[in-house]
Residue frames as a rotation matrix with the C-alpha (Angstrom) as fourth column:
MET 1
-0.906 -0.075 0.416 101.49
-0.336 -0.469 -0.817 -4.65
0.256 -0.880 0.400 -58.94
LEU 2
0.016 0.994 0.111 97.83
-0.966 -0.014 0.260 -5.66
0.260 -0.111 0.959 -59.22
GLN 3
0.350 0.069 -0.934 98.77
-0.127 0.992 0.026 -9.33
0.928 0.109 0.355 -59.15
THR 4
-0.712 -0.654 -0.256 100.79
0.217 0.142 -0.966 -8.78
0.668 -0.743 0.040 -55.98
GLY 5
-0.695 0.520 0.496 97.85
-0.715 -0.572 -0.401 -7.04
0.075 -0.634 0.770 -54.35
LEU 6
0.351 0.864 -0.360 95.44
-0.808 0.474 0.351 -9.77
0.474 0.168 0.864 -55.33
ALA 7
-0.012 -0.443 -0.896 97.85
0.145 0.886 -0.440 -12.41
0.989 -0.135 0.053 -54.08
LEU 8
-0.927 -0.325 0.187 98.06
-0.104 -0.256 -0.961 -10.67
0.360 -0.911 0.203 -50.69
LEU 9
-0.265 0.913 0.310 94.27
-0.963 -0.268 -0.034 -10.50
0.052 -0.307 0.950 -50.46
ALA 10
0.451 0.433 -0.781 93.91
-0.487 0.852 0.191 -14.17
0.748 0.294 0.595 -51.37
GLN 11
-0.382 -0.713 -0.588 96.61
0.172 0.570 -0.804 -15.23
0.908 -0.408 -0.095 -48.91
ASN 12
-0.998 -0.058 -0.018 95.12
0.032 -0.249 -0.968 -13.38
0.052 -0.967 0.251 -45.93
GLY 13
-0.426 0.904 -0.029 91.47
0.904 0.425 -0.045 -13.83
-0.028 -0.045 -0.999 -46.82
GLY 14
-0.114 0.381 0.918 90.94
0.464 -0.796 0.388 -10.10
0.878 0.470 -0.086 -47.48
LYS 15
0.138 0.136 -0.981 91.50
0.987 -0.100 0.126 -9.02
-0.081 -0.986 -0.148 -43.88
GLU 16
0.938 0.339 -0.073 91.27
0.340 -0.940 0.003 -5.31
-0.068 -0.028 -0.997 -43.06
GLY 17
0.435 -0.843 -0.315 95.01
-0.083 -0.386 0.919 -4.90
-0.896 -0.374 -0.238 -42.45
THR 18
-0.330 -0.546 0.770 95.91
0.695 0.411 0.590 -6.29
-0.639 0.730 0.244 -45.85
THR 19
0.425 0.572 0.701 93.57
0.887 -0.418 -0.196 -3.89
0.181 0.705 -0.685 -47.63
ASP 20
0.939 -0.122 -0.323 95.06
0.022 -0.912 0.410 -0.96
-0.344 -0.392 -0.853 -45.74
THR 21
0.027 -0.994 0.106 98.56
0.170 0.109 0.979 -2.10
-0.985 -0.008 0.172 -46.68
ILE 22
-0.211 -0.046 0.976 97.66
0.954 0.209 0.216 -2.26
-0.214 0.977 0.000 -50.36
LEU 23
0.775 0.554 0.304 96.06
0.601 -0.795 -0.083 1.20
0.196 0.248 -0.949 -50.18
TRP 24
0.671 -0.614 -0.415 99.20
-0.056 -0.600 0.798 2.60
-0.739 -0.513 -0.437 -48.50
ILE 25
-0.282 -0.809 0.515 101.36
0.521 0.322 0.791 1.14
-0.806 0.491 0.331 -51.27
ILE 26
0.093 0.398 0.913 99.16
0.984 -0.177 -0.023 2.59
0.152 0.900 -0.408 -54.02
ALA 27
0.951 0.288 -0.112 99.05
0.306 -0.925 0.225 5.97
-0.039 -0.248 -0.968 -52.27
ALA 28
0.350 -0.900 -0.259 102.82
0.051 -0.258 0.965 6.03
-0.935 -0.351 -0.045 -51.81
VAL 29
-0.345 -0.453 0.822 103.41
0.812 0.294 0.503 5.17
-0.470 0.841 0.267 -55.47
LEU 30
0.477 0.606 0.637 101.06
0.832 -0.544 -0.106 7.94
0.282 0.581 -0.764 -56.60
VAL 31
0.933 -0.152 -0.326 102.77
0.040 -0.856 0.515 10.52
-0.357 -0.494 -0.793 -54.38
ILE 32
-0.002 -0.995 0.102 106.25
0.238 0.099 0.966 9.44
-0.971 0.026 0.237 -55.48
PHE 33
-0.228 -0.021 0.973 105.24
0.968 0.100 0.229 9.61
-0.102 0.995 -0.002 -59.15
GLY 34
0.802 0.572 0.173 103.73
0.579 -0.815 0.008 13.02
0.146 0.094 -0.985 -58.46
ILE 35
0.632 -0.649 -0.424 107.00
-0.054 -0.583 0.811 14.31
-0.773 -0.489 -0.404 -57.01
VAL 36
-0.342 -0.767 0.543 109.00
0.534 0.316 0.784 12.88
-0.773 0.558 0.302 -59.90
THR 37
0.153 0.501 0.852 106.57
0.982 -0.176 -0.073 14.46
0.113 0.847 -0.519 -62.36
ILE 38
0.956 0.162 -0.245 106.96
0.217 -0.951 0.220 17.86
-0.197 -0.264 -0.944 -60.70
VAL 39
0.179 -0.970 -0.162 110.75
0.020 -0.161 0.987 17.56
-0.984 -0.179 -0.009 -60.84
ARG 40
-0.406 -0.307 0.861 110.49
0.794 0.349 0.498 16.75
-0.453 0.885 0.102 -64.57
GLY 41
-0.989 -0.093 -0.118 108.56
0.042 -0.923 0.381 19.98
-0.144 0.372 0.917 -65.12
ALA 42
-0.440 0.897 0.029 104.88
0.169 0.052 0.984 18.97
0.882 0.438 -0.175 -65.32
LEU 43
-0.949 -0.053 0.312 103.70
-0.266 -0.399 -0.878 20.87
0.170 -0.916 0.364 -62.26
LEU 44
-0.172 0.976 0.133 99.93
-0.982 -0.181 0.058 20.51
0.081 -0.121 0.989 -62.70
TRP 45
0.375 0.284 -0.882 100.05
-0.387 0.913 0.130 16.76
0.842 0.292 0.453 -63.43
GLY 46
-0.587 -0.677 -0.443 102.36
0.188 0.418 -0.889 16.23
0.787 -0.605 -0.118 -60.43
ILE 47
-0.799 0.367 0.477 99.97
-0.602 -0.481 -0.638 18.06
-0.005 -0.796 0.605 -58.13
VAL 48
0.225 0.924 -0.308 97.07
-0.905 0.316 0.284 15.95
0.360 0.215 0.908 -59.43
LEU 49
0.107 -0.256 -0.961 99.00
0.000 0.966 -0.258 12.73
0.994 0.027 0.104 -58.71
ILE 50
-0.887 -0.462 -0.014 99.92
0.038 -0.041 -0.998 13.86
0.461 -0.886 0.054 -55.20
ILE 51
-0.467 0.795 0.386 96.31
-0.882 -0.387 -0.270 14.81
-0.066 -0.467 0.882 -54.40
ALA 52
0.384 0.585 -0.714 95.12
-0.637 0.728 0.254 11.45
0.669 0.357 0.652 -55.79
GLY 53
-0.336 -0.608 -0.719 97.65
0.178 0.709 -0.683 9.68
0.925 -0.357 -0.130 -53.55
LEU 54
-0.949 0.004 0.317 96.41
-0.296 -0.366 -0.882 11.56
0.112 -0.930 0.349 -50.51
LEU 55
-0.094 0.994 0.049 92.79
-0.995 -0.096 0.035 10.70
0.040 -0.045 0.998 -51.32
VAL 56
0.331 0.184 -0.926 93.48
-0.389 0.920 0.044 6.98
0.860 0.345 0.376 -51.89
GLY 57
-0.654 -0.741 -0.152 95.58
-0.163 0.334 -0.928 6.46
0.738 -0.583 -0.340 -48.75
PRO 58
0.021 0.712 -0.702 93.86
0.612 0.546 0.572 4.80
0.790 -0.442 -0.424 -45.79
GLY 59
-0.347 -0.193 -0.918 95.00
0.905 -0.325 -0.273 7.46
-0.246 -0.926 0.288 -43.30
GLY 60
-0.822 0.034 -0.569 93.47
-0.016 -0.999 -0.037 10.90
-0.570 -0.021 0.821 -42.99
VAL 61
0.088 0.840 -0.535 91.16
-0.763 -0.289 -0.578 11.58
-0.640 0.459 0.616 -45.94
SER 62
-0.866 -0.359 0.347 90.30
-0.089 0.795 0.600 8.48
-0.492 0.488 -0.721 -47.93
VAL 63
-0.367 0.729 -0.578 87.88
-0.927 -0.234 0.294 8.16
0.079 0.643 0.761 -50.82
LEU 64
-0.312 0.168 -0.935 87.78
-0.357 0.891 0.280 4.38
0.880 0.421 -0.218 -50.50
ASP 65
-0.999 -0.047 -0.027 86.74
0.008 0.358 -0.934 4.17
0.053 -0.932 -0.357 -46.83
């Protein structure tokens, strides 16, 4: 996944839209893994992953902005 992200940045010269797209993908993956983790029974770890996904995402609250 990291190689794909770096390839996108290199291809578009690191434009703002590309960075936001990569952040959305990372945030979505974290939230999906959080939901799967909750379904598997690890409630606390799932909540942590979902909160991390919400903090990384470029919309709303973002740690990386």
